[in-house]
C-alpha positions in Angstrom: 3.9 14.8 -17.5 4.2 12.9 -20.8 7.2 14.9 -22.2 9.2 14.2 -19.1 8.4 10.5 -19.2 9.3 10.2 -22.9 12.6 12.0 -22.1 13.4 9.7 -19.2 12.6 6.7 -21.3 15.0 7.8 -24.0 17.7 8.5 -21.5 17.2 5.1 -19.8 17.6 3.3 -23.2 20.8 5.2 -23.8 22.0 4.3 -20.3 21.3 0.6 -21.0 23.1 0.7 -24.3 26.2 2.2 -22.6 26.0 -0.3 -19.7 25.9 -3.2 -22.2 28.8 -1.7 -24.2 30.8 -1.0 -21.0 30.4 -4.5 -19.6 31.3 -6.1 -22.9 34.3 -4.0 -23.7 35.5 -3.5 -20.1 35.8 0.2 -20.6 35.1 1.8 -17.3 34.5 5.2 -18.8 31.4 3.9 -20.6 30.1 2.6 -17.3 30.7 5.9 -15.6 28.8 7.7 -18.4 26.0 5.2 -18.2 25.6 5.8 -14.5 25.4 9.5 -15.0 22.9 9.0 -17.8 20.8 6.8 -15.4 20.9 9.5 -12.8 19.9 12.2 -15.3 17.0 10.0 -16.5 15.9 9.6 -12.9 15.8 13.4 -12.4 13.7 13.8 -15.5 11.5 10.9 -14.4 11.1 12.5 -11.0 10.1 15.8 -12.6 7.3 14.0 -14.5 6.0 12.5 -11.3 6.1 15.9 -9.6 4.1 17.4 -12.4 1.5 14.7 -12.0 1.4 15.2 -8.3 0.9 19.0 -8.8 -1.9 18.4 -11.3 -3.9 15.8 -9.3 -3.0 16.8 -5.7 -2.0 13.3 -4.7 0.9 10.9 -5.1 1.0 9.3 -8.6 -0.1 5.8 -7.7 -3.9 5.7 -8.0 -4.2 4.0 -11.4 -2.5 1.3 -13.4 -0.6 3.8 -15.6 0.6 5.7 -12.6 1.8 2.6 -10.7 3.7 1.4 -13.7 5.5 4.7 -14.0 6.2 4.7 -10.3 7.4 1.1 -10.4 9.9 2.0 -13.1 11.1 4.9 -11.0 11.7 2.8 -8.0 13.6 0.2 -10.0 15.9 2.9 -11.4 16.4 4.4 -7.9 17.4 1.0 -6.5 19.7 0.3 -9.5 21.5 3.7 -9.0 21.9 3.1 -5.3 23.5 -0.3 -6.1 25.8 1.2 -8.6 26.9 3.9 -6.2 27.1 1.8 -3.1 28.4 -1.5 -4.4 29.9 -0.5 -7.7 27.9 -3.4 -9.2 27.0 -2.8 -12.8 26.0 -6.2 -14.1 22.6 -6.2 -12.4 21.6 -3.2 -14.5 21.5 -5.5 -17.5 18.2 -6.9 -16.1 16.9 -4.1 -13.8 17.1 -1.4 -16.5 15.1 -3.4 -19.1 12.5 -4.0 -16.4 12.3 -0.3 -15.6 12.1 0.6 -19.3 9.4 -2.0 -19.9 7.3 -0.7 -16.9 7.8 3.0 -17.9 6.9 2.2 -21.6 3.8 0.3 -20.5 2.8 3.2 -18.2 3.2 5.7 -21.1 1.2 3.5 -23.4 -1.7 3.5 -20.9 -1.3 7.1 -19.7 -4.5 8.8 -19.0 -5.4 12.2 -17.5 -5.0 12.3 -13.7 -8.0 12.2 -11.5 -8.6 13.2 -7.9 -8.5 10.4 -5.4 -11.7 8.6 -4.5 -12.9 8.9 -0.9 -11.5 5.5 0.2 -8.0 6.4 -1.0 -7.8 9.7 0.8 -5.6 8.5 3.6 -1.9 8.6 4.3 -2.1 4.8 5.0 -2.9 4.3 1.3 0.1 6.2 0.2 2.4 4.4 2.7 0.9 1.1 1.6 1.6 1.7 -2.1 5.0 3.4 -1.7 6.4 0.6 0.5 4.8 -2.0 -1.8 6.5 -0.8 -4.9 9.8 -0.2 -3.1 9.6 -3.9 -2.1 8.8 -4.8 -5.7 11.9 -2.9 -6.9 14.1 -4.7 -4.4 12.6 -8.1 -5.5 13.4 -7.1 -9.1 17.0 -6.5 -8.0 17.0 -9.8 -6.2 15.8 -11.5 -9.4 18.6 -9.8 -11.4 21.2 -11.1 -8.9 19.7 -14.6 -8.9 19.7 -14.8 -12.7 23.3 -13.6 -12.9 24.2 -16.2 -10.3 22.7 -19.0 -12.4 24.5 -17.7 -15.5 27.9 -17.6 -13.8 27.3 -20.7 -11.7 28.3 -22.9 -14.7 31.7 -21.3 -14.9 34.6 -22.6 -12.8 37.2 -19.9 -13.2 38.2 -17.9 -10.1 36.7 -14.5 -11.2 33.3 -16.2 -11.7 33.4 -17.7 -8.3 34.0 -14.3 -6.7 31.1 -12.9 -8.7 28.8 -15.8 -7.5 29.3 -14.7 -3.9 28.7 -11.1 -4.7 25.5 -11.9 -6.7 24.2 -14.2 -3.9 24.8 -11.6 -1.2 23.2 -8.8 -3.2 20.2 -10.9 -4.0 19.7 -11.9 -0.4 20.1 -8.4 0.9 17.6 -7.3 -1.6 15.2 -10.0 -0.4 15.7 -9.0 3.2 15.0 -5.3 2.7 12.2 -6.1 0.2 10.6 -8.4 2.8 10.8 -5.7 5.4 9.1 -3.1 3.2 6.5 -5.6 2.0 5.7 -6.4 5.6 5.2 -2.6 6.1 3.0 -2.6 3.1 0.9 -5.4 4.4 0.5 -3.7 7.8 -0.4 -0.3 6.3 -2.7 -2.0 3.9 -4.6 -3.7 6.7 -5.0 -0.3 8.5 -6.2 1.3 5.2 -8.6 -1.6 4.6 -10.1 -1.1 8.1 -10.6 2.6 7.4 -12.0 2.0 3.9 -14.1 -1.2 4.4 -14.2 -1.8 8.1 -12.1 -4.9 8.0 -8.3 -5.6 8.3 -8.6 -8.6 6.0 -10.9 -9.7 3.2 -10.8 -13.0 1.4 -10.3 -11.6 -2.1 -7.6 -12.3 -4.7 -5.2 -9.4 -4.2 -4.9 -9.9 -0.5 -4.5 -13.6 -0.8 -1.8 -13.3 -3.4 -0.1 -10.6 -1.4 0.0 -13.0 1.6 1.5 -15.7 -0.7 4.2 -13.2 -1.7 4.9 -12.4 1.9 5.0 -16.1 3.0 7.1 -17.1 0.0 9.8 -14.5 0.7 9.7 -15.3 4.4 10.7 -18.9 3.4 13.4 -17.6 1.0 15.0 -15.6 3.9 14.9 -18.7 6.1 16.5 -20.7 3.2 19.5 -18.3 3.2 20.4 -19.4 6.7 20.2 -23.1 5.8 23.5 -23.9 4.2 22.2 -26.7 2.0 19.6 -24.4 0.5 22.0 -21.7 -0.6 23.4 -21.2 -4.1 21.6 -22.5 -7.1 18.5 -23.7 -5.4 17.9 -20.4 -3.6 18.6 -18.5 -6.8 16.0 -20.5 -8.6 13.6 -19.9 -5.7 14.3 -16.1 -6.0 13.5 -16.2 -9.7 10.2 -18.0 -9.1 9.4 -15.5 -6.3 9.7 -12.6 -8.8 7.3 -14.3 -11.2 4.8 -14.6 -8.3 5.4 -10.8 -7.6 4.6 -9.8 -11.2 1.5 -12.0 -11.2 0.3 -10.5 -7.9 0.9 -7.0 -9.3 -0.3 -7.3 -12.8 -2.0 -10.6 -13.3 -4.4 -10.4 -10.3 -5.3 -6.7 -11.1 -6.0 -7.5 -14.8 -7.5 -11.0 -14.6 -9.4 -11.1 -11.4 -12.1 -9.0 -9.7 -10.5 -7.4 -6.7 -10.8 -4.4 -4.4 -7.4 -3.4 -5.9 -8.6 -3.6 -9.5 -7.9 -0.4 -11.4 
């Protein structure tokens, strides 16, 4: 697994450098090459995950190192879809560094894979984790769009104004789909919790913070339909939401005793 992960990490770094150069210089060819590099890195990354699955017999998401690697994979997948679907290449300036950081952290903590414990041997667990990290990746994309909105919001020229609308729409679509997937994660997690511990809900840190994330983004979606809340205020709220997501994912797992602790 490790050689594939190191290879994908190197390719992502090259893709990021090309993306930065392409956006600064305005040379479309560099952006095209960077997109293909990102796709190549995703293929190599996927091969690494497949090797891990073959060696452990389960999806690679049962330990901190595995979830970090998987989180990086989901971010790159979302970034590539945005590049292909919307031709938006500025958001990669933030999403790719996030993916690189997650992958690098996962490699640093990489440990031999182990079989799943009994309480994790259910499809509900896999659905819970996959939908959760897909939501995290979309919230990362929303964070990128919100930061770019705040950067360009100070400019008054016409091209910047058109970018503002694009960043706002992209961020809010990411929040919408992220909220849907996180809701699926909450539902499947409740079913898994009942099968594992006999209860759909427990008053413990991870579940409480997950509910805070869900409730926060429900408010953010509501804010999008209130005209006075749009724009700068909603972008700031989206940035704060991402901070809450990262704390829920990493902070709670590392700092608090929880049923989700690795």
